[in-house]
Residue frames as qw, qx, qy, qz and C-alpha x, y, z in Angstrom:
[[0.360, 0.425, 0.701, 0.444, 31.89, -1.73, -1.86],
 [0.025, 0.273, 0.000, -0.962, 31.14, 1.66, -3.45],
 [0.233, 0.541, 0.805, 0.068, 27.46, 2.04, -4.30],
 [0.054, 0.604, 0.070, -0.792, 27.58, 5.71, -5.32],
 [0.449, 0.516, 0.643, 0.344, 25.46, 6.35, -8.42],
 [0.161, 0.055, 0.142, 0.975, 25.75, 9.70, -10.29],
 [0.260, 0.366, 0.462, -0.765, 22.85, 12.03, -9.53],
 [0.471, 0.335, -0.339, -0.742, 21.65, 12.19, -13.15],
 [0.375, 0.059, -0.905, -0.191, 21.59, 8.39, -13.39],
 [0.005, -0.239, -0.831, 0.501, 19.64, 8.20, -10.14],
 [0.385, 0.339, 0.117, -0.850, 17.07, 10.62, -11.53],
 [0.525, 0.209, -0.626, -0.538, 16.50, 8.30, -14.49],
 [0.265, -0.061, -0.947, 0.168, 16.19, 5.34, -12.11],
 [0.164, 0.283, 0.589, -0.739, 13.63, 7.23, -10.04],
 [0.485, 0.292, -0.206, -0.798, 11.58, 8.04, -13.14],
 [0.492, 0.091, -0.820, -0.280, 11.51, 4.37, -14.13],
 [0.150, -0.130, -0.882, 0.428, 10.65, 3.23, -10.59],
 [0.284, 0.329, 0.400, -0.807, 7.79, 5.71, -10.23],
 [0.489, 0.309, -0.365, -0.729, 6.51, 5.26, -13.79],
 [0.319, 0.069, -0.931, -0.160, 6.35, 1.48, -13.53],
 [0.645, -0.371, 0.014, -0.668, 3.82, 1.64, -10.64],
 [0.805, -0.007, -0.593, 0.030, 5.40, -1.58, -9.35],
 [0.520, 0.031, -0.579, 0.627, 6.96, -0.23, -6.16],
 [0.310, -0.733, -0.574, 0.192, 4.32, 2.03, -4.61],
 [0.284, -0.283, -0.022, 0.916, 6.01, 5.37, -5.33],
 [0.295, 0.778, 0.476, -0.285, 3.46, 8.07, -6.15],
 [0.392, 0.918, -0.059, -0.015, 5.91, 10.23, -8.07],
 [0.720, 0.460, -0.298, 0.426, 9.55, 10.62, -9.07],
 [0.082, -0.712, 0.386, -0.580, 10.32, 12.78, -6.02],
 [0.820, -0.425, 0.249, -0.292, 9.27, 10.03, -3.60],
 [0.968, 0.154, -0.029, 0.195, 11.42, 7.47, -5.40],
 [0.464, 0.650, -0.284, 0.530, 14.35, 9.89, -5.59],
 [0.368, -0.715, 0.338, -0.489, 14.17, 10.74, -1.87],
 [0.920, -0.295, 0.235, -0.103, 14.30, 7.08, -0.83],
 [0.860, 0.373, -0.086, 0.337, 17.14, 6.38, -3.28],
 [0.169, 0.746, -0.339, 0.547, 19.12, 9.26, -1.76],
 [0.667, -0.578, 0.317, -0.347, 18.47, 7.82, 1.69],
 [0.989, -0.004, 0.102, 0.107, 19.85, 4.44, 0.57],
 [0.651, 0.568, -0.181, 0.470, 22.90, 6.03, -1.04],
 [0.191, -0.789, 0.335, -0.479, 23.58, 7.98, 2.18],
 [0.789, -0.419, 0.415, -0.173, 23.89, 4.57, 3.89],
 [0.011, -0.527, 0.788, 0.318, 26.23, 3.31, 1.12],
 [0.577, 0.247, 0.774, -0.083, 23.49, 1.10, -0.31],
 [0.146, 0.118, 0.642, 0.744, 22.75, 0.94, -4.01],
 [0.351, 0.096, 0.086, -0.927, 19.75, 3.18, -4.82],
 [0.564, -0.050, -0.664, -0.489, 17.89, 0.21, -6.31],
 [0.237, -0.138, -0.866, 0.419, 17.61, -1.13, -2.75],
 [0.286, 0.104, 0.249, -0.919, 14.91, 1.53, -2.30],
 [0.637, 0.059, -0.411, -0.649, 12.60, -0.42, -4.59],
 [0.596, -0.017, -0.802, 0.026, 13.21, -3.69, -2.78],
 [0.398, -0.167, -0.714, 0.552, 13.18, -2.63, 0.87],
 [0.017, 0.206, 0.332, -0.921, 11.08, 0.53, 1.26],
 [0.054, 0.703, 0.670, 0.232, 7.51, 1.76, 1.08],
 [0.026, 0.160, -0.123, 0.979, 6.34, 5.37, 1.31],
 [0.269, -0.588, -0.763, -0.002, 3.41, 5.58, 3.72],
 [0.191, -0.921, -0.325, 0.097, 1.71, 8.91, 4.49],
 [0.269, 0.917, -0.184, 0.228, 4.74, 10.71, 3.06],
 [0.462, -0.710, 0.528, -0.068, 7.20, 8.83, 5.31],
 [0.498, 0.420, -0.753, -0.094, 9.87, 6.30, 4.32],
 [0.813, -0.315, 0.333, -0.358, 9.03, 2.88, 5.77],
 [0.156, 0.460, -0.870, -0.085, 11.44, -0.06, 5.86],
 [0.819, -0.099, -0.421, -0.377, 9.72, -3.41, 5.33],
 [0.729, -0.555, 0.329, -0.230, 9.76, -5.64, 8.41],
 [0.970, 0.094, 0.111, 0.196, 11.57, -8.44, 6.54],
 [0.530, 0.662, -0.175, 0.501, 14.24, -5.98, 5.36],
 [0.309, -0.781, 0.325, -0.436, 14.63, -4.62, 8.90],
 [0.890, -0.346, 0.288, -0.072, 15.09, -8.14, 10.27],
 [0.873, 0.366, 0.001, 0.323, 17.55, -8.98, 7.47],
 [0.215, 0.792, -0.292, 0.491, 19.66, -5.93, 8.36],
 [0.599, -0.644, 0.351, -0.322, 19.64, -6.99, 12.01],
 [0.967, -0.087, 0.227, 0.072, 20.76, -10.52, 11.18],
 [0.703, 0.577, -0.092, 0.405, 23.44, -9.31, 8.76],
 [0.019, -0.789, 0.352, -0.503, 24.77, -7.15, 11.59],
 [0.287, 0.245, -0.848, 0.373, 25.17, -10.22, 13.81],
 [0.487, -0.146, 0.418, -0.752, 21.77, -10.27, 15.52],
 [0.209, -0.108, -0.958, -0.163, 19.52, -13.28, 16.09],
 [0.551, -0.148, 0.171, -0.803, 15.85, -13.77, 16.90],
 [0.112, -0.068, -0.991, 0.041, 14.14, -16.83, 18.35],
 [0.490, -0.279, -0.245, -0.789, 10.34, -16.88, 18.01],
 [0.105, -0.054, 0.862, -0.493, 8.77, -18.10, 21.26],
 [0.376, 0.506, 0.697, -0.342, 5.10, -17.53, 20.35],
 [0.033, 0.164, -0.514, -0.842, 3.55, -16.87, 16.96],
 [0.123, 0.508, 0.852, -0.020, -0.27, -16.72, 16.92],
 [0.025, 0.644, 0.410, 0.645, -3.01, -14.29, 15.94],
 [0.477, -0.830, -0.268, -0.103, -3.30, -13.25, 19.59],
 [0.464, -0.825, 0.278, 0.165, 0.34, -12.97, 20.63],
 [0.785, 0.498, -0.211, 0.301, 3.79, -12.87, 19.06],
 [0.557, -0.787, 0.242, 0.112, 6.94, -13.16, 21.19],
 [0.762, 0.534, -0.237, 0.279, 10.53, -12.95, 20.03],
 [0.692, -0.623, 0.103, 0.349, 13.86, -13.31, 21.82],
 [0.493, 0.836, -0.111, 0.213, 16.33, -10.81, 20.30],
 [0.737, -0.525, 0.156, 0.397, 20.08, -11.02, 20.82],
 [0.542, 0.781, -0.124, 0.284, 23.07, -9.04, 19.56],
 [0.748, -0.039, -0.308, 0.587, 26.72, -9.03, 20.73],
 [0.215, 0.265, -0.143, 0.929, 26.60, -5.24, 21.23],
 [0.396, -0.370, -0.049, -0.839, 23.12, -4.98, 22.75],
 [0.299, -0.132, 0.809, -0.489, 22.51, -8.04, 24.86],
 [0.147, -0.244, -0.925, -0.251, 19.33, -10.12, 24.90],
 [0.346, 0.092, 0.303, -0.883, 15.69, -9.08, 25.20],
 [0.066, 0.348, 0.924, 0.144, 12.45, -11.05, 25.06],
 [0.218, 0.196, 0.044, -0.955, 9.60, -8.94, 23.71],
 [0.180, 0.410, 0.891, 0.070, 5.89, -9.58, 23.09],
 [0.298, 0.057, -0.106, -0.947, 3.03, -7.83, 21.34],
 [0.200, 0.319, 0.912, -0.163, -0.58, -8.98, 21.83],
 [0.034, -0.500, -0.603, -0.621, -3.80, -8.25, 20.00],
 [0.370, -0.773, -0.495, 0.142, -5.29, -7.09, 23.29],
 [0.417, -0.482, 0.006, 0.771, -2.46, -4.57, 23.59],
 [0.161, 0.135, 0.491, 0.845, -3.12, -3.27, 20.07],
 [0.209, -0.670, -0.633, -0.328, -6.83, -2.90, 20.85],
 [0.439, -0.688, -0.377, 0.438, -6.07, -1.07, 24.08],
 [0.266, -0.449, 0.135, 0.842, -4.10, 1.65, 22.27],
 [0.459, 0.675, 0.270, -0.510, -6.71, 1.92, 19.50],
 [0.150, 0.564, -0.599, -0.548, -4.83, 0.62, 16.45],
 [0.258, -0.019, 0.961, 0.098, -6.46, -2.80, 15.98],
 [0.496, 0.555, 0.500, -0.444, -9.63, -1.52, 14.29],
 [0.306, 0.628, -0.427, -0.574, -7.98, -1.13, 10.88],
 [0.904, 0.283, -0.128, -0.294, -8.43, -3.69, 8.10],
 [0.512, 0.511, -0.669, 0.169, -4.81, -4.89, 8.20],
 [0.201, -0.320, 0.758, -0.532, -5.15, -5.71, 11.89],
 [0.770, 0.073, 0.325, -0.544, -8.46, -7.47, 11.35],
 [0.872, 0.410, -0.181, -0.196, -7.28, -9.50, 8.36],
 [0.757, 0.341, -0.440, 0.341, -3.62, -10.16, 9.26],
 [0.518, -0.828, 0.097, -0.192, -3.23, -9.82, 13.04],
 [0.888, -0.286, 0.149, 0.327, -0.25, -12.18, 13.29],
 [0.626, 0.420, 0.123, 0.646, 1.73, -10.35, 10.59],
 [0.065, -0.854, -0.014, -0.516, 0.97, -6.98, 12.19],
 [0.715, -0.688, 0.118, -0.023, 2.04, -8.23, 15.64],
 [0.873, -0.006, 0.140, 0.467, 5.21, -9.71, 14.15],
 [0.410, 0.654, 0.060, 0.633, 6.13, -6.41, 12.49],
 [0.345, -0.861, 0.071, -0.367, 5.67, -4.57, 15.79],
 [0.857, -0.466, 0.154, 0.159, 7.81, -7.08, 17.65],
 [0.773, 0.279, 0.114, 0.558, 10.55, -6.90, 15.00],
 [0.192, 0.776, 0.007, 0.601, 10.69, -3.11, 15.06],
 [0.494, -0.805, 0.143, -0.296, 10.61, -2.69, 18.84],
 [0.924, -0.294, 0.125, 0.209, 12.97, -5.59, 19.46],
 [0.712, 0.350, 0.061, 0.606, 15.62, -4.38, 17.02],
 [0.013, 0.826, -0.045, 0.562, 15.36, -0.75, 18.22],
 [0.667, -0.712, 0.136, -0.176, 15.87, -1.95, 21.79],
 [0.900, -0.246, 0.233, 0.273, 18.75, -4.37, 21.17],
 [0.534, -0.137, 0.385, 0.740, 20.63, -2.87, 18.20],
 [0.288, 0.828, 0.332, -0.349, 19.09, 0.43, 16.97],
 [0.188, -0.583, 0.438, 0.658, 22.07, 1.23, 14.72],
 [0.226, 0.057, 0.825, 0.515, 20.64, -0.71, 11.78],
 [0.047, 0.656, 0.715, 0.237, 17.21, 1.04, 11.72],
 [0.196, -0.410, -0.232, 0.860, 17.98, 4.65, 12.64],
 [0.171, 0.317, -0.104, -0.927, 15.25, 7.05, 11.52],
 [0.472, 0.027, -0.608, -0.638, 12.89, 4.56, 9.83],
 [0.571, -0.036, 0.627, -0.528, 9.87, 2.52, 10.86],
 [0.247, 0.149, 0.923, 0.254, 7.99, -0.42, 9.37],
 [0.235, -0.251, -0.487, -0.803, 5.01, 0.22, 7.05],
 [0.463, -0.512, -0.722, -0.048, 2.77, -1.37, 9.69],
 [0.356, -0.472, -0.393, 0.704, 3.89, 1.24, 12.24],
 [0.055, -0.092, 0.191, 0.976, 3.64, 4.21, 9.88],
 [0.279, -0.396, -0.680, -0.550, 0.08, 3.23, 8.91],
 [0.464, -0.624, -0.608, 0.160, -0.86, 3.62, 12.57],
 [0.293, -0.153, -0.160, 0.930, 0.67, 7.08, 12.91],
 [0.194, 0.767, 0.419, -0.446, -1.62, 10.09, 13.10],
 [0.537, 0.647, 0.314, 0.441, -1.91, 11.87, 9.70],
 [0.411, -0.053, -0.100, 0.905, 0.32, 14.96, 9.56],
 [0.002, 0.847, 0.479, -0.231, -1.43, 18.16, 10.60],
 [0.359, 0.761, 0.095, 0.531, -1.08, 21.57, 9.00],
 [0.562, -0.325, -0.300, 0.699, 1.40, 23.75, 10.84],
 [0.002, 0.974, 0.211, -0.086, 0.91, 27.39, 11.77],
 [0.699, 0.336, 0.016, 0.631, 3.66, 29.35, 10.03],
 [0.345, -0.473, -0.234, 0.776, 3.29, 32.56, 12.05],
 [0.244, 0.872, 0.210, -0.369, 2.55, 36.11, 10.94],
 [0.650, 0.219, 0.386, 0.617, 3.89, 37.37, 7.62],
 [0.068, 0.842, 0.052, -0.533, 4.78, 40.67, 6.06],
 [0.716, 0.671, 0.106, 0.161, 5.66, 41.82, 2.54],
 [0.550, -0.560, 0.289, 0.548, 9.37, 42.23, 1.88],
 [0.534, 0.840, 0.016, -0.098, 10.58, 44.40, -1.00],
 [0.251, 0.853, -0.457, -0.002, 13.80, 44.56, -2.99],
 [0.736, -0.317, 0.591, 0.098, 15.03, 40.96, -2.75],
 [0.257, 0.596, -0.551, -0.524, 17.16, 40.64, -5.92],
 [0.440, 0.243, -0.784, -0.364, 15.97, 37.91, -8.30],
 [0.212, -0.203, -0.932, 0.213, 14.09, 36.15, -5.46],
 [0.285, -0.330, -0.210, -0.875, 10.51, 37.31, -5.42],
 [0.420, -0.396, -0.799, 0.169, 9.27, 35.57, -2.27],
 [0.167, -0.582, -0.054, -0.794, 6.90, 37.88, -0.39],
 [0.749, -0.589, -0.197, -0.228, 6.27, 35.99, 2.86],
 [0.311, 0.488, -0.622, 0.527, 8.60, 36.33, 5.81],
 [0.727, -0.502, -0.468, 0.004, 8.26, 34.35, 9.02],
 [0.119, -0.874, 0.218, -0.418, 9.18, 36.52, 11.98],
 [0.492, -0.599, 0.575, -0.261, 10.21, 33.99, 14.63],
 [0.986, 0.121, -0.088, -0.073, 11.94, 30.63, 14.49],
 [0.686, -0.574, 0.379, 0.237, 15.12, 28.74, 15.27],
 [0.700, 0.093, 0.514, 0.487, 16.24, 28.15, 11.67],
 [0.106, 0.748, -0.078, -0.651, 17.40, 31.26, 9.76],
 [0.708, 0.468, 0.442, 0.291, 17.14, 31.39, 5.97],
 [0.261, -0.619, 0.202, 0.713, 19.82, 33.61, 4.45],
 [0.652, 0.724, 0.203, 0.096, 20.05, 35.29, 1.05],
 [0.705, 0.088, 0.047, 0.702, 23.42, 36.24, -0.49],
 [0.239, 0.531, 0.080, 0.809, 24.72, 39.73, 0.15],
 [0.394, -0.661, 0.076, -0.634, 23.26, 40.36, 3.61],
 [0.186, 0.222, -0.844, 0.452, 24.14, 39.29, 7.13],
 [0.484, -0.009, 0.458, -0.746, 20.57, 39.51, 8.40],
 [0.280, 0.183, 0.940, 0.071, 18.35, 36.42, 7.95],
 [0.251, -0.132, -0.479, -0.831, 15.73, 36.86, 5.26],
 [0.730, -0.355, -0.170, -0.559, 13.36, 34.72, 7.31],
 [0.109, -0.330, 0.862, -0.368, 13.28, 32.32, 10.24],
 [0.725, -0.121, -0.506, -0.451, 11.43, 29.01, 10.60],
 [0.652, -0.495, 0.384, -0.427, 10.39, 26.97, 13.61],
 [0.876, -0.097, 0.472, 0.007, 11.23, 23.55, 12.11],
 [0.280, -0.351, 0.691, 0.567, 13.63, 22.11, 9.55],
 [0.373, 0.448, 0.787, 0.200, 10.64, 20.96, 7.48],
 [0.173, 0.920, 0.297, -0.189, 9.35, 24.54, 7.20],
 [0.204, -0.734, 0.394, 0.514, 12.89, 25.82, 6.49],
 [0.405, -0.027, 0.791, 0.457, 13.27, 23.32, 3.64],
 [0.320, 0.714, 0.619, 0.060, 9.98, 24.55, 2.18],
 [0.016, 0.946, 0.014, -0.324, 11.18, 28.15, 2.25],
 [0.322, -0.520, 0.610, 0.504, 14.55, 27.22, 0.74],
 [0.440, 0.259, 0.795, 0.327, 12.87, 25.21, -2.03],
 [0.263, 0.871, 0.398, -0.115, 10.70, 28.21, -2.89],
 [0.092, -0.842, 0.308, 0.433, 13.82, 30.34, -3.37],
 [0.397, -0.199, 0.787, 0.429, 15.38, 27.64, -5.55],
 [0.416, 0.566, 0.703, 0.107, 12.19, 27.52, -7.62],
 [0.151, 0.937, 0.129, -0.286, 12.17, 31.31, -8.14],
 [0.181, -0.678, 0.541, 0.463, 15.78, 31.30, -9.30],
 [0.431, -0.002, 0.847, 0.312, 15.39, 28.22, -11.51],
 [0.355, 0.654, 0.662, 0.086, 12.29, 29.62, -13.25],
 [0.046, -0.765, 0.012, 0.642, 13.67, 33.13, -13.75],
 [0.677, 0.640, 0.310, 0.192, 13.48, 34.30, -17.36],
 [0.086, 0.980, -0.180, 0.025, 16.12, 37.00, -16.74],
 [0.454, -0.660, 0.590, 0.097, 19.01, 34.73, -15.83],
 [0.586, 0.470, -0.631, -0.194, 21.30, 32.61, -17.96],
 [0.923, -0.153, -0.353, 0.004, 22.07, 29.00, -17.05],
 [0.582, 0.202, -0.442, 0.652, 25.44, 30.06, -15.62],
 [0.160, -0.431, 0.236, -0.856, 23.88, 32.89, -13.60],
 [0.804, -0.365, -0.157, -0.443, 21.29, 30.51, -12.16],
 [0.868, -0.035, -0.415, 0.271, 24.00, 28.04, -11.15],
 [0.334, 0.317, -0.385, 0.799, 26.01, 30.80, -9.49],
 [0.415, -0.437, 0.117, -0.789, 22.99, 32.10, -7.58],
 [0.898, -0.268, -0.260, -0.230, 21.96, 28.62, -6.45],
 [0.750, 0.086, -0.439, 0.487, 25.52, 27.91, -5.29],
 [0.082, 0.385, -0.307, 0.867, 25.71, 31.22, -3.46],
 [0.655, -0.419, -0.056, -0.627, 22.34, 30.56, -1.81],
 [0.922, -0.169, -0.347, 0.037, 23.49, 27.11, -0.69],
 [0.568, 0.243, -0.426, 0.661, 26.82, 28.39, 0.60],
 [0.112, -0.412, 0.284, -0.859, 25.36, 31.12, 2.80],
 [0.766, -0.342, -0.007, -0.544, 22.90, 28.62, 4.32],
 [0.682, 0.179, -0.686, 0.179, 25.50, 25.96, 5.24],
 [0.089, -0.323, 0.605, -0.722, 25.30, 27.21, 8.83],
 [0.737, -0.050, 0.268, -0.619, 21.92, 25.45, 8.93],
 [0.889, 0.259, -0.267, -0.267, 22.31, 22.53, 6.51],
 [0.402, 0.461, -0.749, 0.254, 25.59, 21.27, 8.00],
 [0.262, -0.191, 0.746, -0.582, 23.65, 20.31, 11.14],
 [0.782, 0.070, -0.155, -0.599, 20.88, 18.43, 9.30],
 [0.618, -0.198, 0.756, -0.084, 20.45, 14.75, 10.07],
 [0.234, -0.037, 0.850, 0.470, 20.24, 12.15, 7.30],
 [0.220, 0.613, 0.758, 0.022, 16.47, 12.44, 6.83],
 [0.067, 0.860, 0.126, -0.490, 16.59, 16.26, 6.71],
 [0.132, -0.493, 0.589, 0.627, 19.29, 16.04, 4.03],
 [0.240, 0.241, 0.887, 0.312, 17.17, 13.60, 2.03],
 [0.167, 0.788, 0.557, -0.202, 14.14, 15.89, 2.30],
 [0.037, -0.784, 0.153, 0.600, 16.24, 18.90, 1.28],
 [0.186, -0.245, 0.752, 0.583, 17.69, 17.15, -1.77],
 [0.212, 0.463, 0.845, 0.161, 14.24, 15.97, -2.84],
 [0.087, 0.851, 0.362, -0.371, 12.79, 19.47, -2.39],
 [0.105, -0.627, 0.388, 0.668, 15.60, 21.03, -4.45],
 [0.185, 0.021, 0.852, 0.490, 15.05, 18.58, -7.29],
 [0.148, 0.647, 0.747, -0.026, 11.28, 19.10, -7.17],
 [0.008, 0.852, 0.149, -0.502, 11.81, 22.88, -7.26],
 [0.663, 0.740, 0.055, 0.095, 13.78, 22.55, -10.50],
 [0.083, -0.874, 0.479, -0.011, 17.23, 23.00, -9.02],
 [0.829, 0.253, -0.478, 0.144, 20.20, 20.68, -8.70],
 [0.771, -0.618, -0.055, 0.145, 21.96, 19.38, -5.62],
 [0.653, -0.311, 0.251, 0.643, 25.35, 20.04, -7.21],
 [0.378, 0.911, 0.140, -0.088, 25.07, 23.36, -9.13],
 [0.757, 0.147, 0.121, 0.626, 28.07, 24.05, -11.37],
 [0.207, -0.818, -0.059, 0.533, 29.94, 27.28, -10.83],
 [0.569, 0.763, 0.047, 0.303, 31.06, 29.68, -13.53],
 [0.722, -0.345, -0.102, 0.591, 34.69, 30.13, -12.44],
 [0.335, 0.372, 0.153, 0.852, 34.94, 33.41, -14.37],
 [0.323, -0.626, -0.082, -0.705, 32.38, 34.90, -11.96],
 [0.379, -0.015, -0.796, 0.473, 33.54, 34.00, -8.42],
 [0.441, -0.704, -0.491, -0.261, 30.91, 34.17, -5.71],
 [0.133, -0.708, 0.353, -0.597, 31.25, 36.47, -2.70],
 [0.450, -0.447, 0.655, -0.410, 32.68, 34.55, 0.27],
 [0.952, 0.134, 0.030, -0.274, 32.33, 31.30, -1.67],
 [0.140, 0.627, -0.765, -0.049, 35.04, 29.21, -3.33],
 [0.875, -0.086, 0.352, -0.321, 33.21, 25.91, -3.30],
 [0.224, 0.503, -0.799, -0.241, 35.15, 22.82, -4.37],
 [0.074, -0.062, -0.994, 0.059, 32.82, 20.04, -3.19],
 [0.336, -0.536, -0.645, -0.429, 29.09, 19.30, -2.86],
 [0.188, -0.467, 0.271, -0.821, 27.37, 21.44, -0.25],
 [0.760, -0.305, 0.169, -0.549, 24.90, 18.95, 1.21]]
């Protein structure tokens, strides 16, 4: 079944989902990012509203949805114990074998996560969610790659600010007025017309931030026509494919969300009368 929804239609869906306040999305970008994640797995974007939460800026798959995916993939679970002190499940899958797994309230207290209100008020549900997530990851991880349950994400440490390194002012970057350049890092950020990286970043998250800033500068330029903006955005994307082609699914989702938030488009249209240097794109870049 083909669940591909045109990007413009998905944007409207994200606006409705975020504006309704019914699904826990703080803004359109959060809703859009989760919808893109669903579409990357050939799921209809509306599944995002049914199956996902966004907790501390991370996508979280509801425990019931995670278990449903496991069962739809041929897995089974047999609950051995189910109390406020201990939950035990026996997980089986034809491709992953059988595993009996338990989580106890004492275990949660020992690692310092049982002092939160959810653990105090709903210990059995919290233990169940932990058992579901760990059991499925151990027996058949293919149905939950890259996502955790909301109960797990709530127990993660809040994200810390990252040191971006020293910066220097860079002059004469055509139409892209970014003035900060990171000196060291594994991920190069290119600009059209030069073989030398404009900047380098230590993580994909930082690289996406730098790329989105360039997209924002181009999109907000008062000197460029719509066609010129599309050409520059396409050229920028093309010369950075050496990085983006190695992104995993979550990095691609973050990149698409950042581009949209920066005012750009994931599929910029080319003006064929003005071919790009070393370009010739005929399909989406990301």
